[in-house]
C-alpha positions as CSV (number, residue, x, y, z in Angstrom):
1,M,111.9,46.4,80.4
2,T,114.3,44.5,82.6
3,T,113.5,43.6,86.1
4,A,116.1,46.0,87.4
5,A,114.8,48.8,85.3
6,R,111.3,48.1,86.4
7,A,112.4,48.1,90.1
8,G,114.2,51.4,89.6
9,R,111.2,52.9,88.0
10,L,108.9,51.8,90.9
11,L,111.4,53.1,93.5
12,L,111.6,56.5,91.7
13,A,107.8,56.6,91.5
14,L,107.4,55.9,95.2
15,A,110.0,58.6,95.9
16,S,108.2,61.0,93.7
17,I,104.9,60.4,95.6
18,A,106.6,60.6,99.0
19,V,108.4,63.9,98.3
20,G,105.2,65.3,96.7
21,V,103.1,64.5,99.7
22,L,105.8,66.1,101.9
23,L,105.7,69.3,99.9
24,V,101.9,69.4,99.9
25,L,101.6,68.9,103.6
26,R,104.7,71.1,104.2
27,P,105.3,70.3,107.9
28,F,108.3,72.6,108.0
29,A,109.1,75.1,110.8
30,S,111.4,77.3,108.7
31,V,111.9,78.6,105.2
32,P,115.3,76.9,104.7
33,W,113.7,73.5,105.3
34,T,111.0,74.3,102.8
35,A,113.6,75.3,100.3
36,A,115.5,72.0,101.0
37,A,112.3,70.0,100.4
38,L,111.6,71.9,97.2
39,A,115.1,71.2,96.0
40,I,114.7,67.5,96.6
41,G,111.4,67.7,94.7
42,L,113.1,69.3,91.7
43,V,115.8,66.6,91.7
44,V,113.2,63.8,91.9
45,A,111.1,65.5,89.1
46,G,114.2,65.6,86.8
47,L,115.1,62.0,87.5
48,V,111.5,60.8,86.8
49,D,111.7,62.6,83.4
50,L,115.2,61.2,82.7
51,I,114.1,57.6,83.0
52,E,111.6,58.1,80.2
53,P,113.1,56.9,76.8
54,Q,111.2,59.6,75.0
55,T,113.0,62.3,77.1
56,R,116.4,61.2,75.9
57,R,115.2,61.4,72.2
58,E,114.0,65.0,72.6
59,P,116.9,67.5,73.2
60,L,114.7,70.3,74.8
61,R,112.9,67.8,77.0
62,L,116.3,66.4,78.0
63,A,117.6,69.8,78.8
64,V,114.7,70.5,81.1
65,A,115.1,67.2,82.8
66,V,118.8,68.0,83.5
67,L,118.0,71.6,84.6
68,L,115.6,70.6,87.3
69,P,118.1,68.6,89.4
70,L,120.7,71.4,88.8
71,V,118.3,74.0,90.2
72,G,117.6,71.7,93.1
73,A,121.3,71.2,93.8
74,V,121.7,75.0,93.9
75,L,118.9,75.3,96.5
76,L,120.4,72.5,98.6
77,I,123.9,74.0,98.5
78,W,123.0,77.7,98.9
79,R,121.1,77.3,102.2
80,S,121.2,81.1,103.1
81,L,119.5,82.0,99.8
82,S,116.7,84.6,100.4
83,I,113.1,83.9,99.6
84,F,113.4,86.0,96.5
85,G,116.5,84.0,95.4
86,I,114.5,80.8,96.0
87,A,111.6,82.2,94.0
88,V,113.9,83.1,91.1
89,A,115.4,79.7,91.0
90,A,112.0,78.0,91.1
91,A,110.7,80.5,88.5
92,I,113.6,79.6,86.1
93,A,112.8,75.9,86.4
94,L,109.1,76.5,85.9
95,A,109.6,78.8,83.0
96,V,111.9,76.4,81.2
97,W,109.6,73.5,81.9
98,G,106.6,75.5,80.6
99,V,108.4,76.5,77.4
100,G,109.4,72.9,76.9
101,R,105.7,71.9,77.1
102,W,104.8,74.5,74.4
103,V,107.6,73.3,72.1
104,R,106.3,69.8,72.6
105,A,102.7,70.9,71.8
106,A,103.9,72.5,68.6
107,R,104.7,69.0,67.3
108,R,100.9,68.3,67.5
109,G,101.3,65.0,69.3
110,P,98.2,63.2,70.8
111,A,98.3,65.2,74.1
112,W,99.2,68.6,72.5
113,F,96.4,70.5,74.1
114,A,97.4,69.3,77.6
115,D,100.9,70.4,76.9
116,V,99.6,73.9,75.9
117,L,97.7,74.1,79.2
118,F,100.6,72.8,81.3
119,G,102.9,75.3,79.6
120,A,100.6,78.2,80.4
121,A,100.3,77.0,84.0
122,G,104.1,76.6,84.3
123,I,104.8,80.1,82.9
124,A,102.0,81.7,85.1
125,T,103.4,80.0,88.2
126,A,106.9,81.3,87.3
127,V,105.5,84.8,87.0
128,L,103.7,84.4,90.3
129,A,106.9,83.2,92.0
130,V,108.8,86.4,91.3
131,S,105.8,88.8,91.6
132,W,105.1,88.1,95.3
133,P,107.8,85.7,96.4
134,G,106.9,85.9,100.1
135,V,103.6,84.1,99.4
136,S,104.0,82.6,96.0
137,I,107.1,80.5,96.7
138,F,104.9,78.4,98.9
139,I,102.2,78.1,96.2
140,V,105.1,76.9,94.0
141,V,106.0,74.3,96.6
142,E,102.4,73.1,96.7
143,A,102.3,73.0,92.9
144,V,105.5,71.0,92.6
145,G,104.2,68.7,95.3
146,L,101.0,68.0,93.5
147,A,102.8,67.5,90.2
148,L,105.2,65.0,91.9
149,V,102.3,63.0,93.4
150,W,100.5,63.0,90.0
151,R,103.6,61.9,88.0
152,G,104.7,59.4,90.7
153,A,101.3,57.8,90.7
154,A,101.3,57.5,86.9
155,E,104.8,56.0,86.9
156,L,103.8,53.6,89.7
157,F,100.7,52.4,87.8
158,A,102.7,52.0,84.6
159,G,105.5,50.2,86.5
160,I,103.2,47.8,88.2
161,R,101.6,46.9,84.9
162,G,105.0,46.6,83.3
163,R,103.8,48.4,80.2
164,T,105.2,51.5,78.4
165,A,103.1,54.1,76.7
166,A,103.9,52.5,73.3
167,A,102.3,49.3,74.4
168,E,99.0,50.9,75.5
169,S,95.7,50.1,73.7
170,G,93.8,52.8,72.0
171,R,91.3,53.0,74.8
172,E,94.0,53.2,77.5
173,R,95.8,56.0,75.6
174,T,92.6,58.0,75.2
175,A,91.9,57.7,78.9
176,R,95.4,58.7,79.8
177,I,95.3,61.8,77.6
178,A,91.9,62.8,78.9
179,L,93.1,62.5,82.4
180,R,96.2,64.5,81.7
181,T,94.3,67.2,79.9
182,A,91.9,67.5,82.9
183,A,94.9,67.9,85.2
184,A,96.4,70.5,82.9
185,A,93.1,72.4,82.8
186,V,92.9,72.5,86.6
187,A,96.5,73.7,86.9
188,T,95.8,76.5,84.4
189,I,92.5,77.5,86.0
190,V,94.3,77.9,89.3
191,A,97.5,79.5,88.2
192,V,96.4,82.1,85.6
193,P,93.7,83.8,87.7
194,L,96.2,84.0,90.6
195,V,98.7,85.9,88.4
196,I,95.9,88.3,87.2
197,A,94.8,88.8,90.8
198,T,98.3,89.6,91.8
199,F,98.5,92.6,89.4
200,V,95.0,93.7,90.0
201,V,95.4,93.8,93.8
202,R,98.8,95.5,93.6
203,G,97.2,98.6,92.0
204,T,94.5,99.2,94.6
205,A,96.5,101.1,97.3
206,E,95.4,104.7,97.4
207,E,98.1,107.4,97.7
208,P,97.6,110.6,99.8
209,G,96.0,113.4,97.7
210,P,97.1,117.0,97.4
211,F,95.5,117.9,100.7
212,Y,98.3,116.1,102.5
213,R,101.0,118.3,101.0
214,A,101.9,121.8,102.0
215,E,104.9,124.1,102.3
216,L,106.0,124.6,105.9
217,P,106.4,128.4,106.6
218,A,109.8,129.5,108.0
219,G,109.8,129.3,111.8
220,V,106.5,127.5,112.0
221,R,105.5,126.5,115.6
222,P,104.4,123.0,116.5
223,G,100.6,122.6,116.3
224,T,100.1,125.3,113.7
225,L,97.0,124.6,111.6
226,L,98.1,124.7,108.0
227,K,95.0,123.4,106.1
228,S,91.5,122.2,106.8
229,E,88.7,120.8,104.6
230,P,85.2,119.6,105.4
231,T,84.5,115.9,105.2
232,A,81.5,113.7,105.9
233,A,83.2,110.4,105.5
234,G,82.3,108.1,108.4
235,I,80.9,111.0,110.5
236,P,77.8,110.2,112.5
237,P,74.6,112.3,112.4
238,G,74.6,115.3,114.6
239,A,78.2,116.3,113.9
240,H,80.4,118.0,111.3
241,A,84.0,117.3,110.6
242,W,87.2,118.5,108.9
243,R,90.4,116.9,107.8
244,I,93.3,119.0,109.2
245,L,97.0,119.4,108.2
246,Y,99.3,120.8,110.9
247,S,102.9,121.1,111.9
248,T,104.7,118.8,114.4
249,P,108.4,118.2,114.9
250,R,110.4,115.3,113.5
251,G,113.5,115.4,115.6
252,D,114.6,119.1,115.7
253,R,112.9,120.0,112.4
254,P,109.2,120.9,111.6
255,A,107.2,118.4,109.6
256,L,103.7,117.7,108.5
257,A,101.0,115.6,110.2
258,S,97.3,115.1,109.4
259,G,94.2,114.2,111.3
260,L,90.5,114.6,111.7
261,V,88.3,117.0,113.9
262,V,84.7,116.1,114.7
263,V,82.5,118.7,116.4
264,P,78.9,118.1,117.5
265,D,76.2,120.3,116.0
266,G,74.9,122.9,118.4
267,P,76.5,125.6,120.5
268,G,79.9,125.1,122.3
269,P,82.2,125.2,123.9
270,H,82.8,121.4,123.7
271,S,85.0,119.3,125.8
272,L,87.7,117.5,123.7
273,I,88.6,113.9,123.3
274,A,92.0,113.3,121.7
275,W,91.8,109.9,120.0
276,A,95.0,107.9,119.4
277,H,94.2,105.2,116.9
278,G,95.4,101.6,117.0
279,T,97.6,99.9,114.4
280,S,96.6,100.6,110.8
281,G,100.1,100.2,109.3
282,V,103.2,102.4,109.0
283,A,103.2,103.3,105.3
284,E,102.3,106.8,104.1
285,N,99.0,105.7,102.7
286,C,97.8,104.1,106.0
287,A,96.3,107.3,107.5
288,P,92.8,106.6,108.9
289,S,91.7,110.1,107.7
290,M,92.3,108.9,104.1
291,T,89.6,106.1,104.4
292,S,85.9,106.2,104.2
293,T,85.6,105.0,107.8
294,P,88.3,107.0,109.7
295,L,86.8,106.4,113.1
296,A,85.8,102.8,112.6
297,H,87.5,101.6,115.8
298,L,86.7,104.5,118.0
299,P,84.7,103.1,120.9
300,G,81.3,104.8,121.6
301,L,81.5,107.3,118.7
302,N,77.7,108.0,118.8
303,E,77.8,108.4,122.6
304,V,80.7,110.9,122.2
305,V,78.8,113.1,119.8
306,G,75.6,112.6,121.9
307,R,77.2,114.0,125.0
308,G,78.4,117.0,123.1
309,W,82.1,116.2,123.2
310,A,84.3,117.1,120.3
311,L,87.0,114.8,118.9
312,V,90.4,115.2,117.3
313,A,92.0,112.1,115.8
314,A,95.7,112.4,114.8
315,D,96.9,110.1,112.0
316,Y,100.5,110.3,113.5
317,I,103.3,111.9,111.6
318,G,104.4,109.8,108.5
319,M,100.8,108.6,107.8
320,G,99.2,110.7,105.2
321,T,102.4,112.7,105.2
322,P,106.0,111.7,104.4
323,G,107.4,109.0,106.7
324,P,108.7,107.3,108.6
325,S,105.9,106.8,111.0
326,P,106.8,106.5,114.7
327,Y,105.2,103.1,115.3
328,V,105.4,102.5,119.1
329,I,108.0,105.3,119.3
330,G,106.6,107.3,122.2
331,R,107.7,110.9,121.6
332,G,106.8,110.9,117.9
333,E,103.3,109.5,118.6
334,A,102.8,111.9,121.6
335,R,103.8,115.0,119.7
336,S,101.5,114.1,116.9
337,V,98.6,113.8,119.3
338,L,99.5,117.0,121.3
339,D,100.0,119.1,118.2
340,S,96.7,117.9,116.8
341,I,95.0,119.3,119.9
342,R,96.6,122.6,119.3
343,A,95.6,122.6,115.7
344,A,92.0,121.6,116.5
345,R,91.6,124.6,118.9
346,A,92.8,126.9,116.0
347,L,90.1,125.5,113.6
348,P,87.5,128.2,112.7
349,G,84.1,126.9,113.6
350,A,85.3,124.6,116.4
351,S,84.4,126.0,119.8
352,L,86.4,123.9,122.3
353,T,87.1,124.1,126.0
354,R,90.6,124.0,127.4
355,S,90.1,120.5,128.9
356,T,91.2,117.3,127.0
357,V,90.9,113.7,127.8
358,V,93.2,111.4,125.8
359,W,91.9,108.0,124.6
360,G,93.9,105.3,122.8
361,H,93.7,101.7,121.9
362,S,96.5,99.2,121.3
363,Q,99.3,101.2,119.6
364,G,97.1,104.2,120.4
365,G,97.1,103.2,124.0
366,H,100.9,103.4,123.9
367,A,100.6,106.8,122.3
368,A,98.0,107.9,124.8
369,L,100.2,107.0,127.8
370,W,103.2,108.9,126.2
371,T,100.9,111.9,125.4
372,E,100.1,112.1,129.2
373,L,103.8,111.8,130.1
374,L,104.9,114.4,127.6
375,A,102.1,116.9,127.9
376,P,103.4,118.8,131.0
377,S,106.7,119.7,129.4
378,Y,105.9,119.7,125.7
379,A,102.4,121.1,125.5
380,P,100.9,122.3,128.8
381,D,98.5,124.4,126.7
382,A,96.9,121.2,125.4
383,G,95.0,120.9,128.7
384,V,95.4,117.1,129.2
385,I,93.5,116.3,132.4
386,A,93.3,112.5,132.1
387,T,94.1,109.5,129.9
388,A,92.3,106.3,129.1
389,A,94.4,103.5,127.5
390,L,92.5,100.5,126.2
391,A,94.7,97.3,125.8
392,P,97.8,99.6,125.5
393,A,101.1,98.4,124.1
394,S,102.6,99.4,127.4
395,N,105.3,96.8,127.9
396,L,107.2,96.9,124.6
397,R,109.9,94.3,125.4
398,A,107.3,91.8,126.4
399,L,105.3,92.6,123.3
400,A,108.3,92.2,121.0
401,S,109.2,88.9,122.5
402,G,105.6,87.7,122.3
403,L,105.5,88.3,118.5
404,E,107.7,85.3,118.1
405,T,104.9,83.0,119.2
406,M,101.8,85.0,118.2
407,A,99.9,83.8,115.2
408,G,100.8,86.3,112.5
409,G,103.3,88.1,114.8
410,A,105.7,88.7,111.9
411,L,103.2,91.3,110.6
412,L,103.5,93.5,113.7
413,A,107.2,92.8,113.9
414,S,107.5,94.2,110.4
415,Y,105.9,97.5,111.5
416,V,108.2,97.7,114.6
417,M,111.3,97.0,112.5
418,D,110.4,99.5,109.8
419,A,109.9,102.3,112.3
420,Y,112.9,101.5,114.5
421,T,115.4,100.9,111.7
422,R,114.3,104.1,110.0
423,T,114.4,106.2,113.2
424,Y,117.4,104.8,115.0
425,P,120.7,104.4,113.1
426,D,122.0,101.8,115.7
427,V,119.0,99.4,115.0
428,R,119.8,97.5,111.8
429,Y,117.5,95.2,109.9
430,A,120.2,92.6,109.2
431,D,121.0,92.3,112.9
432,Y,117.6,91.0,113.8
433,I,115.8,89.6,110.8
434,K,116.8,86.5,108.9
435,T,117.8,86.7,105.3
436,Q,114.8,84.8,104.0
437,A,112.3,86.9,106.1
438,R,113.6,90.3,105.0
439,L,111.8,90.6,101.7
440,P,108.3,89.5,102.9
441,M,108.6,91.6,106.1
442,R,109.5,94.7,104.1
443,G,106.6,94.0,101.9
444,M,104.2,93.7,104.9
445,A,105.4,97.0,106.2
446,A,104.4,98.7,103.0
447,R,100.8,97.5,103.3
448,C,98.0,98.9,105.5
449,L,95.8,96.7,107.7
450,W,92.7,97.9,105.8
451,S,94.2,97.5,102.3
452,P,92.9,94.9,99.8
453,T,96.4,93.6,99.8
454,M,96.3,92.7,103.6
455,P,95.5,89.0,102.9
456,V,98.9,88.8,101.2
457,S,100.6,90.1,104.4
458,L,98.6,87.8,106.6
459,A,99.6,84.8,104.4
460,E,103.2,85.9,104.5
461,A,103.1,86.3,108.3
462,L,101.5,82.9,108.8
463,I,104.0,81.3,106.4
464,L,107.0,82.8,108.2
465,G,105.5,81.6,111.5
466,H,108.0,82.0,114.3
467,D,111.1,81.9,112.1
468,F,112.0,85.5,111.4
469,Y,114.3,86.8,114.2
470,T,118.0,86.0,114.1
471,R,118.3,87.1,117.8
472,T,115.9,88.1,120.5
473,P,114.5,91.5,119.9
474,T,115.0,92.5,123.6
475,S,118.8,92.3,123.1
476,G,121.3,94.8,121.8
477,P,120.3,98.2,120.4
478,L,116.7,97.2,119.5
479,G,116.1,96.0,123.1
480,A,117.5,99.3,124.5
481,R,115.3,101.3,122.2
482,L,112.2,99.3,123.1
483,A,112.9,99.9,126.8
484,E,113.5,103.6,126.0
485,N,110.0,103.8,124.4
486,T,108.2,102.0,127.2
487,P,106.0,104.6,129.1
488,S,107.6,103.6,132.4
489,A,107.7,107.0,134.1
490,R,105.1,107.8,136.7
491,L,101.8,108.9,135.1
492,P,101.1,112.4,136.2
493,R,97.3,112.5,135.5
494,P,94.3,110.3,136.4
495,T,94.6,107.2,134.2
496,L,92.3,104.4,133.2
497,I,93.7,101.2,131.8
498,A,91.3,98.6,130.5
499,Q,92.4,95.1,129.5
500,G,90.5,92.1,128.0
501,L,91.6,88.9,129.7
502,S,91.3,87.0,126.4
503,D,93.4,89.4,124.5
504,E,95.4,87.6,121.8
505,V,97.8,90.6,121.1
506,I,98.5,92.3,124.4
507,A,99.2,89.6,127.1
508,P,97.2,90.3,130.2
509,A,100.2,89.1,132.3
510,S,102.4,91.8,130.8
511,Q,99.7,94.4,131.4
512,N,99.4,93.3,135.0
513,E,103.1,93.8,135.3
514,Y,103.0,97.3,133.8
515,V,100.1,98.3,136.1
516,A,102.0,97.0,139.2
517,D,105.0,99.0,138.3
518,Q,102.9,102.2,137.8
519,C,101.1,101.6,141.1
520,A,104.4,101.2,142.8
521,A,105.6,104.5,141.3
522,G,102.5,106.3,142.8
523,S,100.4,106.8,139.6
524,D,96.8,107.7,140.0
525,L,95.6,104.6,138.2
526,E,92.4,102.7,137.8
527,Y,92.8,99.3,136.2
528,R,89.8,97.4,134.9
529,T,89.9,93.9,133.5
530,Y,87.3,92.2,131.4
531,P,87.0,88.4,131.3
532,G,86.2,86.9,127.9
533,L,87.0,90.0,125.9
534,G,89.8,90.0,123.3
535,H,91.9,92.8,121.7
536,M,89.2,94.1,119.4
537,T,86.0,93.0,121.2
538,L,87.2,95.2,124.1
539,I,86.2,98.3,122.1
540,D,83.0,97.0,120.5
541,D,80.1,99.3,121.1
542,D,78.4,96.6,123.3
543,S,81.5,96.0,125.4
544,P,81.1,96.8,129.1
545,A,84.5,98.5,128.8
546,V,83.0,101.2,126.5
547,G,80.3,102.1,129.0
548,S,82.9,102.3,131.8
549,L,85.1,104.5,129.5
550,I,82.3,106.9,128.8
551,A,81.3,107.2,132.5
552,W,84.9,107.6,133.6
553,T,85.5,110.3,131.0
554,Q,82.3,112.2,132.1
555,D,83.6,112.2,135.7
556,R,86.9,113.6,134.6
557,F,85.3,116.5,132.6
558,A,83.0,117.1,135.6
559,G,86.0,117.4,137.9
560,A,85.0,114.4,140.1
561,A,87.7,112.8,142.2
562,P,89.4,109.8,140.5
563,T,88.9,106.3,141.9
564,P,92.3,104.6,141.8
565,N,92.3,100.9,142.6
566,C,96.0,100.2,143.1
567,P,97.4,97.7,143.8
568,A,94.8,95.0,143.1
569,P,93.2,94.9,139.7
570,H,89.5,93.8,139.6
571,P,87.2,92.5,137.0
572,A,84.6,95.1,135.9
């Protein structure tokens, strides 16, 4: 080997290690930069193969070595390529490389078993890349990075020694093959189970059963009870429950909605809590009533039953029943809740008073505030006398902007975009979401928060980071629709808003702003803040907010005078 050839080999080995480390650490703020680094990695990988004399003597191996830089060049030139396009390009390179290893293994060379394993790992990673590109493309990046570090280190070692494989001693060759086989085994052990897990997890999402389907009678009125069936899933001792299916409007047409009614054992009539649940997803199979724990996040459930209060929990239209779901779309949520109250009162065996207090948390807090606003005109018969909103999504424009910097904010943004683009023709996905983010975000919107596939959504959201909007969500048609769905009108009934001051989803500052606006509008509002409590710990059974909620609700049912504390919020 000439001095120049040796120097070139060393430089290429160092480049391979450097690019490999960069891919493994992946300090990139955006998908395009990740794609560019992957492209450079493929170019370097091809060049490292091309300098091997053995490569030039084997046509298939030579073809693979030439293909890798070509795929890399495509990724570098086509910078607007979507994640799926990037995944396909990477999968092609990996599949060809894997087949090349198998062909090489068929010649039964000294390292044939390592080639069999490397081929299996390459094919498995290619399948993974196109199966779930939103996540797997970054696994591919890591794999390419590790391979480049490994190959670069081997070339660097060989270059420093100035010896080729042909000049190795028997012991050196045996050690090299053993090390290579060990690396191939690790790659296979990682890649193949990931592919298997991909297909196993994909098949675990439960679909709504026959109960959630019914024919709507001609001229059916909103809130008509269509079906009910007893259920014991997640129901505490001392109560009995039914799933219900009822009518509610979608626009100007009747549609189906589902929910759950819980009634304490013992004689009625029972005062009614209407529960608006927090975010569980937007897909049809994300209805809480479909799960084994439909009231998992209802605060003080045992206390509710113990006080003799009944409960109706709407799933929201489009969850359990055909979509779309009105995620943070006020009128759609509110009608679902109000019509669930009507349906609950028509349920045989449920003896209910005419008084209802609405509770809601997070998305459900938004729904609860809209339920209060809409009740006087849409459903005065629902008997809404008060509303308690816990960490409500009250300021939608502030929330949408905050998703850009929130860890995993792309997940909630995917729900917002799914609901708004399917409800409002003037809000278009392509106007707000970057090309490379569209596929993973549509995938996130198809999964429920409680689904076994949720880790995939969380991984995709963290990978996308802050790089998914093409423009601020508060601009244009989306911004106007968010403002339209903010419950900004004066609240007509006594209202409690509770907010944890360590909330990582609903910013306390934006809640303070909303409360100040409501106080200025003359709302009968009590605002309680809780230092140290986050978005979910606010509704834990041992949270002081839950005790306050129960006592406040008892006062409303008893007809006690409300205790507004505008304009100054105070810690509870």
